[in-house]
N, C-alpha and C positions, 0 to 999 in steps of 0.2 A: 163499061165501067164508068165512063164520064156521065152518061145519062142517069145511071143509078145514083151517083153522087148528087147530081142536080135535083133529082126527085126527092132524095132524102133531105137535102137542105130546104127545099120548098115545103115539104111536109112539116119539118120542124118549125119553120117560120109561121105556117098557118096555125099550127097547134099553139105556138107561143102567143100569137096575136089573139086567138080566141080565148085564152086564159085571162086576159085583162078585161074583165067585165065590171069590176068594182069601180065605182065613181071615185076619182081622186079628189074631188072637191070636199068630201067628208073628212079627208085626212088633213086638210088645211084649216080646220076650225080650231080656234084657240079657246079652250074651255075656261080660261081665266079672264077673258075679255067679255063683258056683258053686252048683249045686243042693244039694250036700252037701260037707262038709269034715270031716276027722277031728278029734276033740277036741284032739289034741296040737298041731294048728296053730292052733286057736282060742284055747285057754287057755294061752298062753305065760307063764311066770313072768318077773318083772322081773330 
């Protein structure tokens, strides 16, 4: 019974780790922050 429990836990861990294939870097992209902007828009005079 103890070995069955260990095998079940190991199988669940392996399945759980294999499900994480998507890159998490894509989730951290802010769509409201531009990658680059022309200086005329950044340095506007008063």
